[in-house]
C-alpha positions as a printed Julia matrix, in Angstrom:
381×3 Matrix{Float64}:
  75.04   -80.07  153.63
  76.51   -82.47  156.21
  76.3    -86.15  156.37
  74.74   -87.6   159.53
  77.86   -89.71  160.32
  80.1    -86.64  160.01
  77.84   -84.68  162.4
  78.04   -87.47  164.91
  81.85   -87.51  164.65
  82.06   -83.71  164.79
  80.0    -83.5   167.97
  82.0    -86.18  169.7
  85.11   -84.12  168.86
  83.4    -80.95  170.29
  82.37   -82.75  173.51
  85.93   -84.24  173.82
  87.48   -80.84  173.33
  85.16   -79.36  176.04
  86.26   -82.21  178.29
  89.85   -81.34  177.76
  89.27   -77.65  178.45
  87.4    -78.65  181.66
  90.36   -80.65  182.91
  92.71   -77.73  182.15
  90.45   -75.31  184.13
  90.5    -77.7   187.09
  93.64   -75.8   188.06
  91.14   -73.77  190.12
  90.25   -76.87  192.15
  93.95   -77.74  192.4
  94.71   -74.4   193.8
  91.81   -74.57  196.29
  93.08   -77.82  197.64
  96.27   -76.07  198.61
  94.72   -73.17  200.57
  95.82   -74.44  203.96
  98.89   -76.63  203.14
 100.6    -73.82  201.25
  98.97   -70.75  202.81
 100.3    -70.62  206.31
  99.34   -67.01  206.98
  96.15   -65.1   206.32
  97.89   -63.07  203.6
  99.07   -66.22  201.83
  95.65   -67.77  201.96
  93.98   -64.63  200.7
  96.4    -64.54  197.81
  95.66   -68.18  196.89
  91.86   -67.66  197.15
  92.0    -64.54  195.05
  94.26   -66.02  192.47
  91.85   -68.9   191.79
  88.84   -66.79  192.49
  89.36   -64.77  189.36
  88.86   -67.9   187.3
  86.37   -70.12  189.09
  83.48   -69.04  186.98
  85.25   -70.24  183.83
  85.57   -73.76  185.31
  81.95   -73.76  186.39
  80.65   -72.42  183.1
  82.77   -74.98  181.12
  81.38   -77.77  183.28
  77.75   -76.67  182.53
  78.64   -76.21  178.79
  80.19   -79.69  178.68
  77.08   -81.28  180.21
  74.78   -79.21  177.9
  76.7    -80.17  174.8
  76.62   -83.78  175.84
  72.87   -83.61  176.5
  72.03   -81.92  173.21
  74.34   -84.05  170.96
  74.02   -87.46  172.74
  70.78   -87.42  174.75
  70.73   -91.17  175.33
  73.92   -90.96  177.28
  72.55   -87.96  179.25
  69.36   -89.85  180.18
  71.16   -93.14  180.89
  74.04   -91.75  182.98
  72.42   -88.77  184.65
  69.22   -90.69  185.16
  70.83   -93.86  186.41
  74.22   -92.99  187.97
  72.73   -89.91  189.54
  74.48   -90.17  192.9
  77.91   -89.86  191.32
  76.77   -86.77  189.32
  74.97   -85.32  192.4
  78.26   -85.5   194.41
  79.96   -83.67  191.58
  77.4    -80.95  191.5
  77.37   -80.65  195.26
  81.16   -80.13  195.34
  80.84   -77.31  192.76
  77.94   -75.74  194.75
  80.38   -75.64  197.65
  82.72   -73.75  195.44
  80.23   -71.15  194.31
  78.79   -70.53  197.66
  82.18   -70.3   199.37
  83.65   -67.74  197.05
  80.59   -65.54  197.34
  79.95   -65.72  201.08
  83.38   -66.07  202.81
  83.87   -62.3   203.08
  80.21   -61.34  203.11
  79.03   -59.21  206.03
  77.18   -61.27  208.58
  79.14   -64.51  207.91
  78.65   -66.3   211.21
  80.51   -69.48  210.08
  83.86   -67.62  209.59
  86.01   -67.21  206.55
  88.02   -70.39  207.11
  84.85   -72.49  207.19
  84.09   -71.6   203.6
  87.71   -72.08  202.74
  87.39   -75.69  204.02
  84.48   -76.06  201.58
  86.87   -74.9   198.8
  89.39   -77.55  199.84
  86.65   -80.19  199.76
  85.73   -79.02  196.23
  89.42   -79.08  195.36
  89.52   -82.81  196.05
  86.0    -84.0   195.29
  85.58   -82.21  191.92
  88.59   -83.52  190.02
  88.53   -87.01  191.68
  84.82   -87.59  190.98
  85.08   -86.24  187.39
  88.07   -88.5   186.79
  86.05   -91.51  188.09
  83.09   -90.61  185.82
  85.42   -90.52  182.79
  86.97   -93.86  183.81
  83.62   -95.55  183.4
  83.9    -94.82  179.63
  86.58   -97.49  179.62
  85.56   -99.85  182.49
  81.71   -99.78  181.85
  78.63   -99.21  183.87
  75.68  -101.31  185.07
  72.76  -100.38  182.88
  70.3   -101.79  180.34
  68.83   -99.82  177.33
  65.56  -100.87  175.82
  64.5    -98.4   173.15
  61.29  -100.31  172.52
  60.12   -99.27  175.93
  59.4    -95.71  174.67
  56.1    -97.0   173.33
  54.98   -98.38  176.62
  52.41   -95.99  177.92
  52.6    -97.4   181.47
  56.38   -97.28  181.84
  58.14   -95.45  178.9
  61.59   -95.81  180.52
  64.38   -96.48  177.95
  67.29   -96.91  180.41
  67.28   -98.79  183.71
  70.13   -99.07  186.16
  71.16  -102.55  187.21
  72.0   -101.89  190.89
  70.58   -99.78  193.68
  73.91   -97.96  194.08
  73.1    -95.67  191.1
  76.68   -94.66  190.24
  78.34   -95.28  193.59
  79.33   -98.76  192.43
  82.07   -96.94  190.46
  83.94   -96.74  193.81
  84.22  -100.5   193.67
  86.48  -100.52  190.58
  90.13   -99.8   191.39
  90.84   -98.46  187.86
  88.06   -95.85  188.29
  89.75   -94.76  191.5
  93.11   -94.78  189.8
  92.04   -92.33  187.07
  90.1    -90.23  189.64
  93.31   -89.79  191.71
  95.29   -89.11  188.56
  93.01   -86.26  187.6
  93.13   -84.95  191.17
  96.99   -84.91  191.11
  96.94   -83.31  187.64
  94.67   -80.64  189.07
  97.23   -80.04  191.86
 100.04   -79.85  189.22
  97.95   -77.33  187.2
  97.03   -75.36  190.26
 100.67   -75.11  191.44
 101.83   -74.08  187.96
  99.14   -71.48  187.68
  99.84   -69.83  190.95
 103.66   -69.92  190.35
 102.8    -67.85  187.23
 100.02   -65.7   188.83
 101.21   -64.89  192.38
 104.2    -62.59  193.09
 105.03   -63.89  196.52
 108.29   -65.84  196.92
 107.31   -67.82  199.99
 104.27   -69.14  198.2
 106.14   -69.87  194.93
 108.87   -71.7   196.81
 106.46   -73.96  198.64
 104.59   -74.65  195.41
 107.85   -75.67  193.61
 108.73   -78.02  196.5
 105.29   -79.66  196.32
 105.23   -79.8   192.5
 107.7    -82.75  192.62
 105.4    -84.91  194.61
 102.26   -83.92  192.73
 103.82   -84.63  189.34
 105.32   -87.97  190.5
 101.88   -89.24  191.86
 100.16   -88.03  188.68
 102.54   -89.82  186.37
 102.44   -93.08  188.3
  98.62   -93.15  188.4
  98.08   -92.0   184.87
 100.68   -94.3   183.28
  99.22   -97.27  185.27
  95.74   -96.5   183.95
  96.94   -95.99  180.47
  98.87   -99.33  180.4
  95.84  -101.04  181.86
  93.41   -99.9   179.14
  96.0   -100.71  176.43
  96.22  -104.37  177.47
  92.7   -105.32  178.65
  89.85  -106.11  176.26
  87.85  -103.1   175.09
  84.32  -102.55  173.88
  84.32  -102.74  170.06
  81.49  -102.29  167.72
  81.22  -103.96  164.23
  79.63  -102.57  161.07
  76.06  -103.72  161.98
  76.25  -102.14  165.46
  76.95  -105.38  167.44
  79.12  -104.79  170.44
  81.84  -107.33  171.27
  85.03  -107.47  173.37
  88.26  -107.0   171.58
  91.67  -107.58  173.13
  93.74  -104.33  173.47
  91.02  -102.41  171.68
  92.21   -98.96  172.92
  95.79   -99.65  171.92
  94.48  -100.64  168.45
  92.57   -97.44  168.33
  95.72   -95.37  168.97
  97.68   -97.29  166.31
  94.88   -97.24  163.78
  94.19   -93.51  164.22
  97.71   -91.93  163.99
  96.3    -88.38  164.03
  94.68   -89.0   167.35
  97.84   -90.66  168.67
  99.85   -87.6   167.54
  97.5    -85.29  169.37
  97.65   -87.4   172.5
 101.46   -87.63  172.4
 101.81   -83.92  171.75
  99.76   -83.28  174.88
 101.8    -85.63  176.97
 105.08   -83.94  175.77
 103.68   -80.48  176.63
 102.48   -81.59  180.05
 105.93   -83.02  180.88
 107.77   -80.01  179.4
 105.86   -77.49  181.53
 106.56   -79.55  184.72
 110.15   -80.33  184.02
 111.07   -76.86  182.84
 109.49   -75.31  185.96
 111.29   -77.69  188.27
 114.63   -77.25  186.49
 114.66   -73.43  186.45
 113.73   -71.22  189.39
 113.24   -68.32  186.99
 110.84   -70.19  184.71
 107.25   -69.41  185.8
 105.24   -70.03  182.58
 104.83   -73.8   182.92
 101.05   -73.55  183.04
 101.08   -72.35  179.39
 102.66   -75.62  178.35
 101.12   -78.11  180.77
  97.64   -76.55  180.48
  97.3    -76.86  176.7
  99.11   -80.25  176.99
  96.31   -81.51  179.3
  93.69   -80.33  176.84
  95.28   -82.2   173.95
  96.02   -85.38  176.06
  92.39   -85.59  177.29
  91.1    -84.74  173.76
  93.1    -87.66  172.38
  91.99   -90.04  175.2
  88.32   -89.25  174.61
  88.6    -89.5   170.89
  90.1    -92.95  171.31
  87.06   -94.06  173.41
  84.52   -92.77  170.89
  85.99   -93.21  167.46
  87.04   -96.27  165.37
  84.05   -98.39  166.11
  84.13   -98.14  169.93
  81.39   -98.03  172.52
  82.12   -94.87  174.54
  79.7    -95.73  177.43
  79.81   -99.55  177.67
  77.34  -101.65  179.61
  78.63  -104.36  181.83
  75.1   -105.69  182.32
  74.32  -106.2   178.58
  76.89  -105.54  175.95
  74.3   -104.68  173.3
  73.02  -101.87  175.54
  76.35  -100.1   175.27
  76.19   -96.63  173.85
  78.03   -95.52  170.72
  78.09   -92.24  168.9
  75.93   -93.82  166.31
  73.12   -95.22  168.41
  72.96   -92.41  171.08
  73.08   -89.13  169.07
  70.4    -86.58  168.4
  68.5    -86.3   165.1
  70.19   -84.96  161.95
  68.2    -81.73  162.21
  69.28   -81.13  165.83
  72.95   -81.83  164.99
  72.9    -79.65  161.92
  71.35   -76.7   163.84
  73.9    -77.13  166.66
  76.76   -77.31  164.15
  75.82   -73.97  162.64
  75.63   -72.43  166.07
  79.04   -73.94  167.04
  80.71   -71.74  164.49
  80.7    -68.91  166.97
  82.83   -70.87  169.49
  86.14   -69.48  168.16
  84.81   -65.98  168.79
  83.81   -66.86  172.33
  87.23   -68.43  172.98
  88.89   -65.31  171.61
  86.92   -63.08  174.08
  87.84   -65.42  176.98
  91.54   -65.26  176.04
  91.3    -61.41  175.85
  89.48   -61.19  179.29
  92.02   -63.6   180.81
  94.93   -61.57  179.55
  93.44   -58.36  180.87
  92.94   -59.96  184.43
  96.42   -61.5   184.51
  98.41   -58.67  182.94
 100.32   -58.33  186.25
 100.99   -60.96  188.87
  98.95   -60.84  192.05
 100.7    -59.28  195.05
  99.91   -58.76  198.72
 100.14   -54.99  198.18
  97.58   -55.09  195.37
  95.25   -57.21  197.53
  95.45   -54.75  200.4
  94.67   -51.84  198.16
  91.57   -53.22  196.45
  88.02   -53.76  197.56
  87.38   -56.2   194.7
  88.49   -59.36  196.35
  87.28   -62.62  197.92
């Protein structure tokens, strides 16, 4: 029914799409990072927390789904990265645990730490979550320190396929300036998305005014960092794979990928245009409050295009700096044909799930959040 190569390509597309959706939903983290800098009074802070609180489970669920899809479709990546660079992934998970606990316990009876203590945890998640996820994605371009030996699976004494080259186990990613660059770019994009979401979602002029004033800085920092990273990957050698699976370095590989895959380039550029339109239109017109519905989908398309570029067209999506031939590609790290076929059939329900999410979202956000509504309801954080 489906060719094995097509299934591998299909599931890289699904994983990339989930990655784009996750970045869009990081507006929750962006909003949380602004709790104290924008919210000067208790009412303003409560409005911010309850605005993002209505959506935090979508971000958390998408993160888990992204990880689950990666594990099921490309298990060798999962075992190599999660089993080797575990400190980086543990920090990401801890930051999201902070989020879940903070939302549930900040107003719980018997909270001896105080409401603002849990809000500080939300601010920590607001920075750590996007920054660390951006750093993890950057290693798809810069490489990681691991070695893969598939023959080791037959070793009864030590059947370990992937080994990490250093004792830092993922923390060495902090030593690469370009990993930090993309991490900060994703963080500032989350701030942009958070500001645009709350401008659309909160009916409180003081908050909206402060968000608009900060949007200039967030957008500027994001653009400088993202363009710098994009120019860097377009000029440096990338990790290419020839027909027999041999990995080699090719100058400007990712630029070549964009040019040789015009459909992917079109998706990426469409995303960039939408991101910029949502920001510029919001800044140019005080009456325009729907920027999130341009910048959000734009972020999904831009991230989708970027991830397709790192996986398609004979490219190693998880390169090894310790041993080039250990680098992971969608061909050498995917699940069996049976597993991918079964998952593909199940994936056909995804549009219905997305339709339900859109319906629930619309029902929750039919009216903008106001201080009066917050005072008159018991269903709040």
